[in-house]
C-alpha positions as CSV (number, residue, x, y, z in Angstrom):
1,M,0.0,0.0,0.0
2,A,1.4,3.4,-1.0
3,E,2.0,5.9,1.8
4,L,-0.5,8.7,1.4
5,E,-0.2,12.1,3.1
6,D,-2.2,15.3,2.9
7,I,-1.3,17.6,0.1
8,V,-1.3,21.3,1.0
9,I,0.0,23.9,-1.4
10,E,-0.4,27.6,-0.9
11,G,-1.1,29.3,-4.2
12,S,1.0,32.1,-5.5
13,H,0.9,34.9,-8.1
14,K,4.6,35.2,-8.9
15,N,5.6,34.6,-12.5
16,F,2.6,32.3,-13.0
17,F,-0.6,31.6,-11.0
18,T,-0.5,28.6,-8.8
19,P,-3.7,27.4,-7.2
20,N,-4.3,26.6,-3.6
21,V,-4.5,22.9,-3.0
22,N,-5.8,21.0,0.0
23,F,-6.2,17.3,-0.3
24,N,-7.1,15.8,3.1
25,L,-6.7,12.1,3.6
26,Q,-8.7,11.9,6.8
27,T,-11.8,13.8,5.6
28,G,-11.6,12.9,1.9
29,I,-12.1,16.5,1.1
30,C,-10.0,17.7,-1.8
31,E,-10.1,21.4,-2.8
32,I,-8.4,23.3,-5.6
33,S,-9.0,27.1,-5.5
34,G,-7.7,30.3,-6.9
35,E,-6.1,30.6,-10.4
36,S,-4.2,28.0,-12.4
37,F,-2.0,29.4,-15.1
38,L,1.3,27.5,-14.9
39,E,4.3,27.0,-17.0
40,N,4.6,23.3,-16.1
41,T,1.0,22.4,-15.5
42,V,1.4,18.6,-15.9
43,E,4.3,18.6,-13.3
44,F,2.1,20.5,-10.9
45,Y,-1.0,18.4,-11.3
46,Q,0.6,14.9,-11.7
47,P,1.1,14.5,-7.9
48,L,-2.5,15.4,-7.4
49,I,-3.6,12.8,-10.0
50,D,-1.3,10.2,-8.4
51,W,-2.7,11.0,-5.0
52,L,-6.3,10.5,-6.2
53,K,-5.4,7.2,-7.9
54,V,-4.0,5.8,-4.7
55,Y,-6.9,7.2,-2.7
56,T,-9.5,5.7,-5.0
57,D,-7.7,2.4,-5.5
58,E,-6.6,1.8,-1.9
59,I,-8.2,4.1,0.7
60,K,-11.7,3.8,-0.8
61,R,-13.5,6.2,1.5
62,P,-16.0,8.9,0.5
63,L,-14.5,11.7,-1.6
64,A,-15.6,15.3,-1.9
65,F,-13.9,17.2,-4.7
66,I,-14.3,21.0,-4.5
67,I,-13.2,23.3,-7.3
68,K,-13.1,27.0,-6.7
69,L,-11.0,28.2,-9.6
70,T,-11.6,31.7,-10.8
71,Y,-9.4,31.2,-13.9
72,Y,-7.5,28.4,-15.5
73,N,-5.7,27.9,-18.8
74,T,-6.1,25.2,-21.4
75,S,-3.4,22.9,-20.0
76,T,-5.0,23.1,-16.6
77,S,-8.3,22.2,-18.3
78,R,-6.8,18.9,-19.6
79,C,-5.5,18.1,-16.1
80,L,-8.9,18.8,-14.6
81,L,-10.4,16.4,-17.1
82,D,-8.0,13.7,-16.1
83,I,-8.9,14.3,-12.4
84,L,-12.6,14.2,-13.2
85,N,-12.2,10.9,-15.2
86,I,-10.5,9.3,-12.2
87,I,-13.3,10.4,-9.9
88,K,-15.9,9.1,-12.4
89,E,-14.1,5.7,-12.5
90,Y,-14.2,5.6,-8.7
91,E,-17.9,6.4,-8.7
92,E,-18.5,3.6,-11.2
93,S,-16.7,1.2,-8.9
94,D,-19.2,2.1,-6.1
95,G,-17.0,4.9,-4.6
96,E,-19.0,7.6,-2.8
97,V,-18.3,10.8,-4.6
98,V,-19.5,14.4,-4.5
99,V,-18.1,17.1,-6.9
100,N,-18.9,20.8,-6.2
101,W,-17.7,23.4,-8.6
102,H,-18.0,27.0,-7.3
103,Y,-17.9,29.7,-10.0
104,D,-18.8,33.3,-10.6
105,E,-22.5,33.5,-11.5
106,N,-21.6,36.0,-14.3
107,D,-19.0,33.8,-15.9
108,I,-20.9,32.2,-18.7
109,D,-17.8,30.6,-20.2
110,M,-16.9,28.8,-16.9
111,E,-20.5,27.5,-16.6
112,E,-20.3,26.1,-20.1
113,D,-16.9,24.6,-19.4
114,I,-18.3,22.8,-16.4
115,E,-21.3,21.5,-18.4
116,D,-18.8,20.2,-21.0
117,Y,-16.9,18.4,-18.3
118,M,-20.1,16.7,-17.2
119,I,-20.8,15.6,-20.8
120,D,-17.2,14.5,-21.4
121,T,-17.0,12.4,-18.2
122,G,-20.6,11.5,-17.4
123,L,-19.9,12.8,-13.9
124,K,-22.5,14.7,-12.0
125,I,-21.0,18.1,-11.0
126,N,-22.9,20.4,-8.6
127,L,-22.7,23.9,-10.1
128,I,-22.6,26.4,-7.3
129,P,-22.9,30.0,-8.6
130,E,-21.5,32.7,-6.4
131,S,-21.8,36.4,-6.7
132,E,-18.6,38.4,-6.3
């Protein structure tokens, strides 16, 4: 069994925008928030993807995935799709899953992106509009 620890990353706005990440092993709550516009997107997201694979393959407890991104680039979008596909596979193997996506209620593009993710993955995503 792989050793799994919480992942906590404080986002930054230096040269690129790095999101805040909090993946909690005990609660099964995984949150990504802020902005994701990175130079090495795959390098950043791969440990998160690996963590989710171990969690869904070995830990098998309820999983709540919360996305509160105000902006993300195309390469982040592909990584999010990979993450959502892992979550969908877990759900199909009787994993208990909730996905909540918070977004600015005025951001029509983001809302359409989330709906596209639901179509692409077959995963139910709770859209949570928020006013700024």
